C-alpha positions as CSV (number, residue, x, y, z in Angstrom):
1,M,106.6,114.9,113.5
2,L,109.8,113.8,111.9
3,A,108.4,111.3,109.4
4,L,105.7,113.6,108.2
5,R,108.3,116.5,107.9
6,H,110.5,114.5,105.6
7,L,107.6,113.3,103.4
8,R,106.6,117.0,103.0
9,I,110.1,118.0,102.1
10,G,110.4,115.1,99.7
11,F,107.2,115.7,97.7
12,W,107.6,119.5,97.7
13,G,111.2,119.1,96.6
14,L,110.1,116.8,93.8
15,L,107.6,119.4,92.7
16,F,110.3,122.1,92.7
17,F,113.0,120.2,91.0
18,L,110.7,118.6,88.4
19,S,109.6,122.2,87.6
20,L,113.2,123.2,87.4
21,G,113.8,120.4,84.9
22,L,110.8,121.6,82.8
23,G,112.2,125.1,82.9
24,L,115.6,124.0,81.6
25,E,113.9,122.0,78.8
26,A,112.0,125.2,77.9
27,L,115.2,127.3,77.8
28,H,116.7,124.7,75.5
29,G,113.6,124.4,73.3
30,F,113.3,128.2,72.8
31,K,117.0,128.4,72.1
32,V,117.7,131.0,74.8
33,A,121.2,132.3,74.3
34,F,121.7,132.9,78.0
35,Y,121.5,129.2,78.4
36,L,122.8,127.8,75.1
37,D,125.7,130.0,74.2
38,L,129.1,128.3,74.1
39,E,130.3,130.3,77.1
40,S,127.3,129.2,79.0
41,E,128.3,125.5,79.1
42,P,129.4,125.7,82.8
43,R,125.9,127.1,83.6
44,R,124.1,124.4,81.7
45,L,126.1,121.7,83.4
46,A,125.7,123.2,86.9
47,W,121.9,123.6,86.6
48,R,121.5,120.1,85.2
49,L,123.4,118.8,88.1
50,A,121.3,120.8,90.5
51,H,118.1,119.3,88.9
52,A,119.5,115.8,89.1
53,H,120.8,116.0,92.7
54,G,117.7,117.8,93.9
55,T,115.4,115.2,92.5
56,L,117.5,112.4,94.0
57,L,117.6,114.0,97.4
58,S,113.9,114.6,97.3
59,L,113.3,110.9,96.7
60,L,115.7,110.1,99.6
61,H,113.5,112.3,101.9
62,V,110.4,110.3,100.9
63,V,112.3,107.0,101.5
64,F,113.6,108.3,104.9
65,G,110.1,109.5,105.9
66,L,108.6,106.1,105.1
67,T,111.5,104.3,107.0
68,L,110.8,106.4,110.1
69,G,107.2,105.3,109.9
70,S,108.0,101.6,109.6
71,R,109.2,98.8,111.9
72,Y,112.7,99.5,110.7
73,A,112.8,103.0,112.1
74,P,116.3,103.8,113.6
75,P,116.7,104.9,117.3
76,T,115.5,108.4,118.0
77,R,118.9,110.1,118.3
78,A,120.2,108.4,115.2
79,A,117.1,109.5,113.3
80,E,117.4,113.1,114.4
81,R,121.1,113.2,113.4
82,A,120.4,111.7,110.0
83,S,117.5,114.1,109.6
84,R,119.6,117.2,110.2
85,L,122.4,116.0,107.8
86,L,119.9,115.0,105.1
87,S,118.2,118.4,105.3
88,A,121.5,120.2,105.1
89,A,122.6,118.1,102.1
90,T,119.3,119.0,100.3
91,L,120.1,122.7,100.7
92,L,123.8,122.6,100.0
93,L,124.2,120.2,97.1
94,P,121.6,121.5,94.6
95,G,121.9,125.0,96.0
96,G,125.6,125.0,95.4
97,F,125.1,123.9,91.8
98,L,122.3,126.5,91.2
99,L,124.4,129.4,92.6
100,G,127.5,128.2,90.7
101,G,125.5,128.3,87.5
102,C,124.1,131.8,88.2
103,F,127.5,133.5,88.3
104,I,130.0,131.9,86.0
105,H,133.5,133.2,85.3
106,G,134.9,132.3,81.9
107,G,134.8,128.5,81.8
108,D,134.3,128.0,85.5
109,P,131.2,128.1,87.7
110,G,130.7,130.7,90.4
111,V,132.0,130.5,94.0
112,G,128.6,129.1,95.1
113,V,129.8,125.7,94.0
114,V,132.0,125.5,97.1
115,L,128.7,124.5,98.9
116,V,128.6,121.2,96.9
117,P,131.4,119.3,98.8
118,L,129.9,120.4,102.1
119,G,126.5,119.0,101.0
120,A,128.2,115.8,99.8
121,L,129.7,115.3,103.2
122,A,126.4,115.9,104.9
123,L,124.7,113.4,102.6
124,F,127.4,110.8,103.2
125,G,127.0,111.3,107.0
126,S,123.3,110.8,106.8
127,V,123.4,107.6,104.8
128,W,126.2,106.3,107.0
129,I,124.2,106.9,110.2
130,M,121.2,105.1,108.7
131,A,123.2,102.2,107.3
132,R,124.9,101.7,110.7
133,S,121.6,101.9,112.6
134,V,119.8,99.4,110.3
135,T,122.7,97.0,110.5
136,S,122.9,97.3,114.3
137,D,119.1,96.9,114.6
138,A,119.2,93.7,112.5
139,S,122.0,92.3,114.6
140,G,120.2,93.2,117.8
141,M,117.0,91.6,116.6
142,T,118.9,88.4,115.8
143,R,120.6,88.3,119.2
144,T,117.3,89.1,120.9
145,S,115.4,86.2,119.2
146,D,118.3,83.8,120.1
147,T,118.7,84.7,123.7
148,A,115.4,86.3,124.8
149,R,114.3,83.4,127.0
150,N,117.5,83.3,129.0
151,A,118.6,86.9,129.0
152,S,117.6,89.3,131.8
153,P,115.6,92.4,130.7
154,P,117.8,95.4,130.0
155,E,117.4,98.6,132.1
156,V,114.2,100.4,131.3
157,V,113.9,104.2,131.4
158,L,110.4,105.6,131.8
159,R,109.5,109.2,130.8
160,E,106.9,111.4,129.1
161,L,107.0,111.9,125.3
162,T,106.4,115.3,123.7
163,F,103.7,115.4,121.0
164,G,105.2,115.9,117.6
165,S,108.7,114.8,118.6
166,A,110.7,111.9,117.1
167,D,109.9,109.9,120.2
168,Y,106.2,110.5,119.6
169,D,106.6,109.4,116.0
170,A,108.2,106.2,117.3
171,S,105.2,105.7,119.6
172,V,102.8,106.0,116.6
173,V,104.8,103.3,114.7
174,L,104.9,101.0,117.8
175,R,101.1,101.4,118.5
176,T,100.3,100.7,114.8
177,L,102.5,97.6,114.6
178,V,101.4,96.1,117.9
179,L,97.7,97.1,118.1
180,R,96.5,97.9,114.6
181,E,98.3,95.9,112.0
182,P,97.3,92.5,113.4
183,L,93.7,93.7,112.9
184,R,94.4,95.1,109.5
185,L,93.6,98.6,110.8
186,H,95.6,101.9,110.5
187,P,95.4,105.2,112.4
188,T,93.8,108.1,110.6
189,P,95.0,111.7,110.4
190,D,92.1,112.7,112.7
191,E,93.4,110.3,115.4
192,R,96.9,111.7,115.3
193,E,95.6,115.2,115.6
194,G,93.5,114.1,118.6
195,D,96.8,112.8,120.3
196,R,97.7,116.5,120.8
197,E,95.4,116.7,123.8
198,L,96.8,113.5,125.5
199,R,99.8,112.8,127.7
200,H,102.2,110.3,126.1
201,L,104.4,108.0,128.2
202,G,107.1,105.6,127.0
203,A,109.6,103.0,128.2
204,F,113.0,103.1,126.6
205,E,115.9,100.7,126.5
206,G,118.8,102.9,125.5
207,D,117.5,105.1,122.6
208,R,114.8,102.6,121.5
209,L,111.2,102.9,122.5
210,V,109.9,99.5,123.6
211,A,106.5,100.4,125.1
212,C,104.1,103.3,125.2
213,L,100.6,104.4,126.3
214,M,98.5,107.5,126.5
215,L,96.5,109.2,129.3
216,Q,93.3,111.1,128.6
217,D,91.7,113.5,131.1
218,L,88.0,112.6,131.4
219,G,87.3,115.2,134.1
220,S,86.0,114.8,137.6
221,G,89.2,113.3,138.8
222,Q,89.1,110.4,136.3
223,V,91.8,109.6,133.7
224,K,91.7,107.0,130.9
225,M,94.7,104.8,129.9
226,R,94.7,104.3,126.2
227,Q,96.5,102.2,123.6
228,V,99.1,100.4,125.8
229,A,101.6,98.8,123.4
230,V,104.7,96.8,124.1
231,D,107.2,95.8,121.5
232,F,106.8,92.1,120.5
233,H,110.4,91.3,121.5
234,R,109.9,92.8,125.0
235,Q,106.5,91.3,126.0
236,R,106.5,89.1,129.1
237,H,109.6,90.8,130.4
238,G,107.8,93.2,132.9
239,V,108.1,96.3,130.6
240,G,104.3,96.7,130.4
241,T,103.9,96.4,134.1
242,K,106.6,99.0,134.8
243,L,105.0,101.4,132.3
244,V,101.5,101.0,133.8
245,R,102.8,101.5,137.3
246,Y,104.6,104.7,136.1
247,S,101.4,106.0,134.4
248,E,99.6,105.5,137.7
249,S,102.3,107.5,139.5
250,V,102.0,110.3,136.9
251,A,98.2,110.3,137.2
252,R,98.4,110.6,141.0
253,D,100.8,113.5,140.8
254,L,98.4,115.3,138.4
255,G,95.6,114.9,141.0
256,F,93.6,112.1,139.4
257,R,91.7,109.8,141.7
258,E,90.7,106.9,139.3
259,M,92.2,105.2,136.3
260,V,89.9,103.6,133.7
261,L,90.6,101.7,130.6
262,H,89.1,99.5,127.8
263,A,91.0,96.2,127.9
264,R,91.0,93.6,125.2
265,E,89.7,90.3,126.7
266,S,93.1,88.8,126.1
267,A,94.6,91.5,128.4
268,V,92.1,91.4,131.2
269,A,94.2,89.0,133.3
270,F,97.2,91.3,133.0
271,Y,95.3,94.3,134.4
272,E,93.7,92.2,137.1
273,R,97.2,91.3,138.3
274,L,97.7,95.1,138.6
275,E,94.6,95.4,140.8
276,Y,92.2,96.7,138.1
277,E,88.6,95.6,138.3
278,V,86.2,94.7,135.5
279,Y,82.8,96.4,135.4
280,G,80.0,96.5,132.8
281,E,79.3,94.1,130.0
282,P,81.6,93.0,127.2
283,F,81.6,95.2,124.1
284,I,83.2,95.3,120.7
285,E,85.9,97.9,120.0
286,V,88.2,98.0,116.9
287,T,86.6,94.7,115.9
288,V,87.6,92.7,119.0
289,P,85.9,92.1,122.4
290,H,86.8,94.5,125.2
291,R,86.0,94.9,128.9
292,E,85.8,98.2,130.9
293,M,88.2,98.2,133.9
294,K,89.0,100.7,136.6
295,K,91.3,101.3,139.6
296,R,91.3,103.8,142.5
297,L,94.6,105.7,142.6
């Protein structure tokens, strides 16, 4: 999962580079000649720069990971490109300074410092991709809010999502924003691990995920549709209907004979239009009333 990966890199990076800083302070405090001699000035400068740049880049990983897990997450392809460049910058920038300080030549750092400009270019590229994506997204949201009632829905592409991919991360964010945050609820780590056993389907407009749901095998030819979420800006545009129809087609191809689901009472009419039938008594789930529904496939 891309967001979690960057949070891990960020916090482990902070631990490493903060430890490096303490090590450098110790070398200075114990007056180690290898570090404090006059000819070691390039080494001191390079290692201090490694510490500073590594700490900054680790913080950027944390910010990037939190951004990927928010409503401001960039499109999947942009996020993956920015991720690769940021990871490269984290290796090349502080790594180049560290290597340059290990092998100095007179008053100059070692050849390892040639990695630094490459890392700087990778960092610039990552930030540029994110800045462009956020700016484009903000413009797109403004245009959508101004023209949503009159504009025809963009082309929707339906496909399966791979657990642990950037698309899956986007689906977790979408489900949280649409289904959980209005109820002041948030998914737990146990829930995310349980997603591994489910099939994840999504609807895309370009690179952006606008709707998603999950299918759970209940055995005996029965499959359960779970957590159907449609982006607030794309609701009432037919996206949810297309995704549910697609999920039924996928379920039939897999050999299932019946689809079941737990529908919030506010969504019962939507599923009835898709030929689902209510059965059983009302019940409370995630703090709101639900009804059980089913449909023969």
